[in-house]
DOVEX-867993 format. One record per residue: x, y negated, z negated of N, C-alpha, C in turn. Coordinates in steps of 0.2 Angstrom, whole numbers, plus 5000, padded with zeros to 4 digits. Each point is the difference from the previous one (the first is absolute). Example, Ala and Ser with C-alpha at 12.3 -4.5 7.8 and 13.67 -1.06 7.14 Angstrom:
<romars>
506650284961499649945000500449945000
499849955004500449944999499649954997
</romars>
This chain:
<romars>
490249624978500550055000499750074999
500350055003499850075000500150034993
499850064999500150044994500750014998
500549995004500750024998500249964994
499849944999500249964994500049935001
500549974996499949925000500549975004
500550035004500549975004499850015007
500149945004499950015007500650035004
500650004997500550035002500650004995
500550055001500550014996500749995004
500449954998500649995004500650044997
500350045004500550044998500749985003
500549994996500649965003500650024996
500650005003500650004996500249944997
500350004994500249944997500349955004
500550025004500349955005499649975005
499450025001499549975004499549964996
500149984994499549974996499849935003
500549965003499849945003499450005005
500150055004499550025006499350024996
500150044995499450024997499649954997
500449954997499749944997499649965005
500449995006499649965005499450045003
500050065001499550045002499450004995
500250004994499450004995499749945000
500349945000499749935000499649995006
500350025006499749995006499450045001
499950064998499450045001499549984995
500249994993499549984995499749935002
500449955003499849945001499649995006
499950055004499750005007499250004999
499749955003499249995000499850035006
499650055000499750045006499549955003
500049995007499649955003499350024998
499649945000499350014998499650045004
500150005007499550045004500250084999
500550024997500250074999499850024993
499949954995499850024993499350035000
500050064997499450044999499850045006
500450005005499950045006500250074998
499950055004500250074999500750015004
500550024996500650025003500150075000
500650035001500150075001499950034993
500249964994500050034994499449974995
499549975003499549984996499949925002
499649974995499949935001500649964999
500149955005500649965000500049954994
500549994996499949964994500249925002
500049964995500249935001500850005000
500250034995500850004999500250074999
500750015001500350074998500349994993
499650004995500250004993499750054996
500450024995500749994999500450065004
500649985000500550055003500550014995
500250064999500550034995500749995002
500449974996500750005001500350014993
500550055000500250024993500349954996
500449965003500449944996499549964997
499449995003499549954997499650044995
499850065001499550034996500150064996
500650035001500250064996500549994995
499950014994500549994995500650055001
499950065001500650055001500250005007
500249945002500250005007500650055002
499950035006500550045002499950084998
499550014996499950074998499350025002
500050065004499450025003499650044994
499849974995499650034995499349995000
499750014995499250015000499749935002
500249944998499749945003500149995007
500650025003500149995007499650055004
499950064997499650055003499349985001
499849974994499349975000499949945005
500549965000499949945005500050035007
500450055002499950035006499350035002
499750034994499450035001499449955001
500249944997499549955000500149955006
500450025005500149965006499750025006
499749965004499750025006500550025006
500649965000500550015005500750004997
500550025004500750004998500349965005
500449944998500449975004500750014998
500450035005500750024999500549955004
500449974996500549955003500650055002
500250005006500450055003500749975002
500550034997500749985001500550064998
500649995002500550064998500050014992
499949944997500050014992499450044998
499449985003499450044999500050075001
500450015006500050075002500450054995
500549964997500450044995499750004993
499449964999499849994993499550064998
500250034995499750064997499249984999
500049944997499349984997499549985006
500349975005499649985006499750075003
500450055000499850065003499550034996
500150004993499550034996499449975000
500049935001499349965000499650025006
500450015006499750025006499750074999
500450054998499850074999499350004995
500149964995499450004995499449975003
500049955005499449985003499850055005
500450035004499850055005499650064996
500350014994499750064997499349984997
499849945000499349974999499550015006
500350025006499650015006499949945004
500549954999499949945003500649985005
500250055004500649995004499849955006
499350005001499849955006500049934998
500149994993500049934998500749974998
500550035003500749984999500249955005
500249944999500349955005500749984998
500449995005500749994999500249935003
500549974996500349945003500750015000
500350005006500750015002500449944999
500449994995500449944999500850015002
500250065001500750015002500150075002
500650025003500150075002499650025006
500050075001499650025006499650064998
499450005002499550064999500350065003
499950064997500250075002500750005003
500549964997500750005003500350074997
499850024994500450064998500749994997
500249944999500649994998500049944995
500649974999500049944995499549945001
499850005007499649945002499350024998
499850064998499350024999499649964996
499449975002499649964995499450034997
499850065003499450044998500350054994
499749994994500150064995499750065003
500350064998499850075002499250015000
499749974994499350015000499649975005
500349955003499749975006500050035006
500650045001500250035006499650065002
499850034994499750075001499350004997
499650055002499350014997500150044994
499550004996500050034994499650075001
500250054997499650075000499550004996
499550055001499450014995500250014993
500650034999500250014993500349944996
500149945004500249944997500849995002
500350055003500749995001500149975007
500649975001500149965006500250065005
499750005006500150055005500549985005
500050035006500549995006499649965006
499450004999499649965006500149935000
500249975006500249935000499349964999
500149944996499549955000500149945004
499549965001500149945004499749954996
500449974996499849944996499849945004
499549974997499749935003500549954998
500349965004500549954998500049935003
500049954996500249935003500749994999
500349955003500750005001500349935000
500349984995500349934999500749995002
500350055003500750005002500149955005
500649975001500149955006499850035006
499649965004499850035007499350045000
499850014994499450045000499349964998
499650024996499449974999500049934997
500549994996500149934996499550014994
500149954995499650014994499249985001
499949965005499349985001499650065003
500250035005499750055003500050064996
500550024996500150054996499550004994
499949944998499549994994499350015003
499849985006499450015003499850075001
500650045003499950075001499850044993
500349984995499950034993499349984998
499849945001499449984998499450035003
500150015007499550045004499950074998
500650034998500050074998499650014993
500249954996499750004993499349995000
499849955004499249985001499650055004
500450045004499750055005499649965005
500349955003499749965006500549995005
499749985006500450005006500649945000
500650025002500549954999499949945005
499750015006499949945004499549954997
499550034997499549954997500449954995
500450044996500449964995500449955003
500450025005500549955004499649945003
499450025003499749945003499749954995
499850034994499749964995500549964997
500650024999500649974997500249945005
500050015006500149955005499549945000
499450024999499549954999500149964994
500250034994500149974994500649955001
500550025003500649955001499849945004
499550015006499849955004499649954996
499550024995499649964996500549964995
500550034998500449974995500449945004
500250015006500449955003499549945002
499450025002499549945001499949964994
499950044994499949964994500649964998
500650025001500649964999500049945004
499850015007500049945004499549954998
499450034999499549954997500249964994
500350044995500249964994500549955002
500550025004500549955002499849945003
499550015005499749945003499649954995
499750034996499649964995500549974995
500550034998500549974996500449945003
500150005007500349955003499749935000
499350004998499749945000500049974993
500350044995500049974993500749994998
500249944999500649984997500650035004
500049995007500450045004500750004998
500349954998500850004999500150044994
499649994994500250034994499850075000
499450025003499850075001500550045004
500249965006500550045004500650014997
500349964996500650014996499950064995
499450004997499950054995499950075003
499749995006499950075004500750035002
500449955002500750025003500450034994
500049974994500350034995499850064997
499350015000499750064998500150055005
500049995006500150055005500750025001
500549954998500750025000500150054995
499749994994500150054994499750075002
499449995003499750075002500450035006
500349965004500450035005500650034997
500349974996500650034996499850064997
499450004996499850064997499950065005
499749985005499850055005500750035003
500549965001500650025002500350054995
500049984994500350044995499650075000
499350005000499650064999500250045007
500049975006500250045006500650034999
500549974998500750025000500050064995
499749994994500050054995499650065002
499549995004499650065002500450045005
500449965004500550045005500550044996
500349974995500550034996499650074996
499449994998499750054996499750055004
499949995007499750055004500450025006
500049955006500350025006500750024999
500449964996500750015000500250074996
499550034996500250064996500450055004
499850015006500350065004500849985001
500149935002500649985001500550004994
499749984994500350004994500350074998
499550055001500250064998500550045005
500149975006500450035005500749974999
500550044998500749984999500349975006
499850025006500249975006499849935001
499649974996499749945001500349954994
500650024997500349964995500149935002
500249985006500249935002499349975000
499550035003499349975001499849984993
500050054995499849994994500349944996
500750005001500349944997499849935003
500050005006499849945003499349984998
499550045000499349984998500049984993
500350054996500049984992500349944999
500649985003500349944999499649945002
499650015005499549945002499550004995
499750054998499550004995500249974994
500650014997500349974994500149925001
500249995006500149935002499349965000
499550045003499349975000499749994993
500250054996499749994993500349944997
500749985001500349954997499749935003
499850005006499749945003499349984998
499750044997499349994998499949954994
499549965000499949954995499750044994
500349994994499750044994499350004999
499749945003499350004999499650055004
500350025006499750055004500150074997
500450014995500150074998499550024995
499450015002499550034995500150074998
499650024996500150074997500150055005
499550005005500050055005500650005004
500349945002500650005004500650024996
500049984994500650034996500050074999
499450034999499950074999500250045007
499849975006500250035006500850005001
500349944998500749995000500350064996
499850014994500350054996500050075003
499450015003499950075003500550005006
500049955004500550015006500750014998
500249964995500750004997500150074997
499550034997500150064997500150065005
499649995006500050055005500749995004
500349945001500650005003500550034995
500049994994500450034995500050075000
499450035001500050085000500350035006
499949965006500350035006500849994999
500249954997500849995000500250054994
499650024995500250044995500150075004
499550025004500150075003500650005005
500249945002500650005004500650004996
500050004993500549994996500449935001
499649955002500349935000499849974994
500450014995499849984993500049924999
500549975003500049924998499449975004
499850025006499549975003499350024997
500050074998499450024996499949964994
500549994996500049964994499849935001
500249975005499849935002499349995001
499750055004499350005001499650014994
500250054996499650024994500049944995
500649964999500049954996499649945002
500049995007499549955003499350024998
499850065001499350034998499949984992
500550024996499949994993499949924999
500349965003499949934999499349985001
499750025005499349995002499550034995
500250064999499550034995500149974993
500549984998500149964994499649935000
500149975006499649945000499350015000
499750055002499350025000499850014993
500450044996499950024993500049934996
500549965001500049944997499449955001
499850005006499449965001499450034997
500050064998499450034997500250044993
500249964995500250034994499450044997
500250064998499450044997499750055005
500249995006499750055005500450065001
499750054997500450075000500250025007
499549995005500250035007500649965003
500049934999500649975002500650024997
500050014993500550024997500350075002
499550045001500150075003500450005006
499849955005500449995006500749984999
500149954995500649984999500550064997
499750044996500350064998500250055006
499650015005500250045006500649975003
500049935001500649975003500650014995
500049994994500550024995500350075001
499550055001500250065001500550015006
499749975006500450015006500749975000
500149944997500649974999500550054996
499750034994500450044996500250075004
499550025004500150065004500650005005
500049945003500549995005500749994997
500049974994500750004996500250074998
499550044998500150074998500350045006
499749995006500250045005500749985003
500149944999500749975002500550014994
499850034995500450024994500349954996
499649945000500249954995499550014994
500250044996499650024994499949954995
500449954999499949954995499449965003
500149975006499449965003499450045000
500050075002499450045000499750004993
500450014995499850004993499649944998
500249945002499749944999499349995003
500050025006499449995004499450064998
500350064999499550054998499849994993
500449974996499749984993499549955001
500149955004499549955002499350035002
500150055005499450035002499650044995
500450034995499750044995499749954995
500349954999499749954995499449975003
500049985007499449985003499450054999
500250065001499550065000499750004992
500449994995499850004994499549944999
500149945002499649945000499350015003
500050035006499450015004499650054996
500350064998499750054996499649974994
500449954996499749974994499449965002
499949985006499449965002499450045000
500150075002499450045001500350074999
500150034994500350064999499550065002
499449995002499650055003500050015007
500349955003500150005008500550065002
499750055003500550065002500549985004
499949955005500549985005500649974996
499949964995500549974996500350054995
499750054998500350054996500550045004
499850015006500450045005500749965001
499949935001500649965001500450004994
499849994994500450004994500450075000
499750055002500350075000500650005005
499949975006500549995005500549964998
499949944996500549964998500450034995
499850044995500450034995500450055004
499750045005500450065003500549975004
499949955004500549985005500649974996
499949964994500649984996500350064997
499750054998500350064997500450035005
499850015006500450035005500749965001
499949945000500649965001500550014994
499750004994500450014994500350075000
499750055002500350065001500650005005
499949965005500649995005500649974997
499849964995500649964996500250044994
499850064999500250044995499749984993
499549965000499749984994499450044998
500250064997499550064999499549984995
500149974995499549984995499549965002
500249945004499549965003499650035005
500350045004499750045005499550044998
500150044994499550054997499449964998
500249944996499449974998499549975005
500349985006499649975005499650065003
500350065001499750055003499450034996
500150004993499550024996499449954999
500249935001499449955000499650015006
500450015006499650015006499650065000
500250064998499750064999499449994996
500049974994499549994996499449965003
500249955004499549965003499650045006
500450045004499750045005499650054997
500250034994499550054997499449974998
500049944998499449974998499549995005
500349985006499649995006499750075002
500550055000499850075002499450034996
500049984994499550034995499349985003
499949955003499449985003499850035007
500650015004499950045006500550055001
499850064996500550054999500150045007
499649995005500150045006500349965006
500249944998500349965005500750025002
500150035006500750035001500649955000
499849945003500649955000500249994993
499649994995500149994993500450054997
499850065002500350064997500850005003
500049985006500750005003500449954996
499749944999500449954996500250024993
499650044997500150024993500650055001
500050055005500550055001500749965001
499949955004500749965001500349974994
499649974995500249984994500350054996
499750065000500350064996500750025003
500050005007500650015003500649954999
499849945000500549954998500350014993
499550014995500350024993500450065000
499950045005500550065000500749985003
500049955004500749975002500349974994
499749974996500349974994500250064995
499650054999500350064996500650035003
500050015007500650035003500649964999
500049935001500649964999500149994992
499650024996500150004993500350074998
500150055004500350064998499550054998
499349985000499550054998499750045006
500450045002499950045006499450045000
499950044994499450045000499349965000
500049944997499449965000499949975007
500649985003499949975007499750065004
500250064999499750055004499350014999
499850004994499350004998499549955003
500349945000499649945004500050015007
500550035003500050015007499550055002
500050064996499550055001499349984999
499949954995499349974999499849965006
500549965003499849975006499850055006
500450055001499950055005499350034999
499850024994499450034998499449955002
500149944998499449955002499949995008
500650005003500050005008499750065003
500150064997499750065002499350004999
499749974995499349994999499749965005
500449945002499749965005500050035007
500550045001500050045007499450055000
499950034994499550055000499349975001
499949944997499449965001499949975007
500549985003500049975007500550045005
499850065001500550045004500249985007
499549965003500149975007500449945000
500249974994500449945000500750015000
500449985006500750025000500449954995
499749944999500449964996500150034993
499550034997500150034993500550065001
500050035005500550065001500749975000
500149945003500749975001500249984993
499549974996500249984993500150064996
499750055001500150064996500750035001
500249995006500750025002500549964997
499949945000500549954996500150024993
499450014997500050024993500450074999
499950045004500450075000500749995001
500249955004500750005001500449974993
499649964997500349984993500050054995
499450045000500050064996500650055001
500150015007500550055002500749984997
500149935001500749984998500150014992
499549984997500050014992500150074998
499750055004500150074998500750025002
500349975005500650025002500649984995
499949934998500549984995500050034993
499450044999499950044994500250075002
500350025006500250065001499550055002
499449985001499550055003500050005007
500550035003500049995008499550045004
499750054997499550045004499449965000
499849974994499449965001500149945003
500649975000500149945004499950015007
500350055002499950025007499350015002
499650044996499350015002499649945000
500149954996499649945000500249965006
500750005001500249965006499750035007
500050075000499750035006499349995001
499649994995499349985000500049935004
500449954998500049945003500250005007
500650045001500250015007499550025005
499650064998499550035004499549955001
499849964995499449955001500249955005
500649974999500249945004500250035007
500250065001500150025007499450005004
499450024996499450005004499749935001
500149964995499849935001500449965006
500750015000500449975005499950035007
499850065000499850035007499449975002
499549984996499449975002500149935002
500549974997500049925001500849995000
500350015006500849995000500249935000
499549955001500249935000500049974993
499750044995500049984993500750004997
500449955000500650004997500150014993
499449984996500050014993500050074998
499650045004499950074999500650035002
500449985005500650035002500549994995
500049944996500549994995499950054994
499350014998499950044995500250075002
499850025006500250075002500850015000
500449955002500750004999500250014993
499749964995500250004993499950074997
499450035002499850074998500550055002
500250005006500550045003500749994996
500249944999500649994997500050034993
499449994996500050024993500050085000
499650035005500050075000500750035002
500449965004500750025002500450004993
500049954996500449994994499850064996
499350024999499850054995500350075003
500050015006500350065003500750004999
500449955001500750004999500150024993
499749964995500150014993499850074998
499650035004499850074998500450055004
500549985003500450055003499850025007
499749965004499850015006500249955005
500750005001500349955005499750005007
499950065002499850015007499349975001
499650014996499349985000500049924999
500549984996500049924999500249975007
500550035003500249985007499550005005
499550055000499550005004499549944999
499949994994499649944998500349935003
500650004999500449945003499949995007
500050065004499950005007499349985002
499550024996499349975001500049934998
500449984995499949934998500349955005
500550025004500449955004499549975005
499650035004499649965005499549954996
499850024994499649954996500449944998
500650024998500449944998500249955005
500150035006500149965006499449965002
499450034999499449965002499949944995
500050024994499849944995500649955000
500650025000500649955000499949955006
499750035006500049955006499549954998
499450014997499549954999500049974993
500350034995500049984993500749994997
500549985004500750004998500149954994
499649954999500049964994499750024994
499650055001499650034994500550034995
500049984994500550034995499850074998
499450035001499850074999500350045006
500049975006500350045005500750004999
500349954998500850004999500150054994
499650004995500150054995500050075003
499550025004500050075003500650015004
500249955004500650025004500650014996
500149964994500650014996499950074997
499450024998499950074997500250055005
499850005006500150055005500850015001
500349945001500750005001500450034994
499849984994500350024993499950085000
499450025002499950084999500550035005
500049975006500550035005500750014997
500249944997500750004997500050064995
499550004995500050054995500150075003
499650025005500050065003500750025003
500349955004500650015003500550014995
500049964994500550014995500050074997
499450024998499950074997500250055005
499949995006500150065005500750005002
500449954998500750005002500149985007
499549975003500149985007500349935001
500750005001500349945000499849955005
499950025006499849965006499349974998
499550044998499349984999500049954994
500550014995500049964994500349935002
500550005005500249935002499549975004
499650035004499549975005499549974995
499750044995499549984996500249944996
500750004998500249944996500149945004
500250015006500049945005499349975001
499550045001499449985001499749964994
500150034994499849984994500349934999
500749995001500349944999499749945005
499950025006499749955005499349984998
499650054997499349984998500149964993
500450014996500149974994500249925000
500449995006500349935001499449955001
500149944997499549955001499350014996
500050044995499450024997499949954993
500449964999500049954994499449955002
499749974994500250024993499750064998
500350044996499850064997499849984993
499349984999499849974994499650044996
499950065001499650044996500450064997
499950034994500350064998500050065005
499450015003499950055005500549995006
500049945003500449995006500850004998
500149984994500750004998500350075000
499650044996500150074999500150045007
499549995004500050035007500749995004
500149935000500649985004500750024996
500050004994500650024996500150075002
499550045000500150075001500350015007
499749965005500350005007500749995000
500249954996500849985000500450064997
499750034995500450054997500150065005
499450025003500150055005500449985006
500049945002500549985006500750014997
500149984994500750014997500250074999
499550044999500250074999500250035007
499649975005500250035007500749975002
500149944998500749975002500550054996
499950024994500550044997500050075004
499550025002500050075003500449995007
500049945003500349995006500749984999
500350004994500749984998500149925001
499549964998500149935001499949974993
500550014995499949984993499849925000
500449965004499949934999499249985002
499750035005499349995001499650024995
500250064997499650034994500049954995
500549974998500149954994499649945002
500049985006499649945002499250014999
499850065002499350014999499850024993
500450034996499950014993500049934996
500449955002500049944997499449965002
499750015006499449975002499450034996
500050064999499550034995500049974993
500749994998500049984993499849934999
500149965006499849934999499250005000
499750045004499350005000499750034993
500350044997499750044994500249964994
500549974999500349974994499549954997
499649965004499649954996499350044998
499950065003499450034998500050064995
500650034999500150064997499949994992
500249954998500049994992499250004998
499950054996499350004997499550035004
500250025007499550035004499950074998
499450025001499750075000499850035006
500149975006499750025006500550045004
499850065002500450055003500349985006
499749955004500349985006500649964999
500049974994500649964999500650044996
499750054996500550044996500350055004
499650035004500350065004500649985004
500049945004500649995004500649974995
499849974994500549984996500450064997
499650054998500350064998500550035005
499850005006500450035005500649965001
499949935001500649955000500550014995
499750014994500550014994500450065001
499750055002500350075000500650005006
499849965005500450005006500649954999
499949944997500449954999500450004994
500150054996500550014995499749984993
499350004999499849994993499550064998
500350064999499650064999499649994994
500249974995499749994993499349965001
500049955004499449965002499650045004
500250045005499650045004499750054996
500350034995499750054996499549984996
500149944997499549964996499449995003
500049975006499449995004499750065002
500350055002499750075002499650024994
500350004994499650024994499449964999
500049935001499549964999499450025005
500250015006499550025005499750074999
500450044997499750074998499549994995
500249954995499549994995499349985002
500049965006499449985003499650065004
500450055000499750065004500250005008
500449955001500249995007500550065003
499850025006500550065003500249975007
500649995001500349975006499850055006
499949975006499850035006500750035003
500549974999500750025002500550014994
500450055001500450014994500549944998
500150004994500549944997500750025003
500349945002500750015002500550054995
500350045003500450044996499750074998
499350005000499750064998500150065005
500150064997500150065004499350025004
500150055004499350025004499550024995
500250034994499550024995499649954997
500349935001499649954997499649965005
500150025006499749975006499350035002
499950005006499450025003500050075002
499450035000500050075003500150005007
500250055003500150015007499450035003
499849975006499450035003500250075003
499650054999500150065003499650015007
</romars>
């Protein structure tokens, strides 16, 4: 091995490509270089006996997923970089960072690619090369504009296939001619066949009947095993592109049904640990695809099947922390799909199981950083769910436990950017608890703390667009809390920072719908701040800029509840502006659009969702009153009351109390409306729109 360090290669891959990474890792480390090549001179020095060790973060890095000091060290100690390329990898911040870090070491010529899905240099959602692969690096370490030409093997259907792709990568890593390696492999296969034939001929002379029966039985088991492994390999490799393509739903269903049927047909004695592990991986992959398609029942079935296999493996190996860890991952996915389908009771059950499994694994080895991370995630995920359910005390306790564990890890690696981001996230979540508890100033402090931490990350890594997007998300939250405290000028300024940053990012990558959604959210919050600050014309300008973004994200992410949130907010703001401007036609149009969007949004199972939709019903009712339709107004006010009544008692959350105060003032209970107004004022809350019945002097300033 050369002076670079102790690894022959470093495998960089997206989490969703982990099955291929596992196959590649085993395949390369298990390869024995032909004798006649060992010790000869290759392009990179003496050809070794084996390509060992090869670094793969799941196997060897405790703080998996974080590009911290240990990961930087592993890259520095690796002779080559292997990148598994797919659309998921192309979107992965960490895969891109690993490529950049390796190129900055001056080893761009030792990067090899394995294409598993998507299209190279497609420039759209099919793109499989991360940006750092597509362009050369400049002398100052930044990614430039000169196109690169990555060296790639290809296991997509109709391309190299796994065998040839493996040989191409081996030839590149060893620095030898591919044809030599292919010829030698052909000779190996020929010798193996001769040996098998010779052994078979000899065996036929000894106890022919008994030996024949035993051979047939053994070979049948091997045949079935090979069938299972071949089918699983297809599921985990060649079929990925079809599974990820929504146009191939029928194909996916057909193949996955056949796979499940085949699983059921296997003799349990054939299901060794490796096959069970592969089955769990295949089922998890099917579940993830169906989850992205919002096909929750099918996703749930796949994840539960994966759970049963992971549980069986954990039961076979009691006391094995890695097997228990895998069972915990399966529990998480089952809980997550229940969460996304808004069955919060079932989600609570499964995410509690996941958290408890994390605790058990952590207790086995409290110093193992990977398991410390997982326990922090277990506490945090359950806390977010409890926040959704309005269980503020339990949510706070979970966030604080998660924060404490992450800060413990951070103390050992204080410059780890991903860890810093995770700590900032937990601080932000605690801010959500404070906001719903009526502690608005404390919520603002925590939002500003997160923004400050993200500003430091952006300053330390100015070329990384993902940190800029994360900073913009933090600033939108900070802007909203400034606005509800009545500081409209600062709210607008902070939102403007986010808008400007996201405008630049989306211009550079129009296909990134996550960035488009963040841009939309920032524009919406700036518009609200401008309306509240007496700038209705500027607010309308922001809504005009938001419209094409809203159309774009709604087209591809219509099932995403955050996109639905943004659409409701845009339409609510239009209704507010029209009502305040006395524009009857626009008020009616905005109310109709808001009503159409609000329909079919059940279940509304979180205080935030309930408050947002109740406000929409109140505004639609106000528009009906404005249009001289009292019966319609009464119907919408009644709908708002039905939403709010189960939530309002004991609530200190402005999103619930604001529409309740408006409803009380509009529907004949002014004493209740006045009481709630006084409660909100005590929290420091300032409404963005005047209370019903208030004169112009109580409302918003006019834009000059």
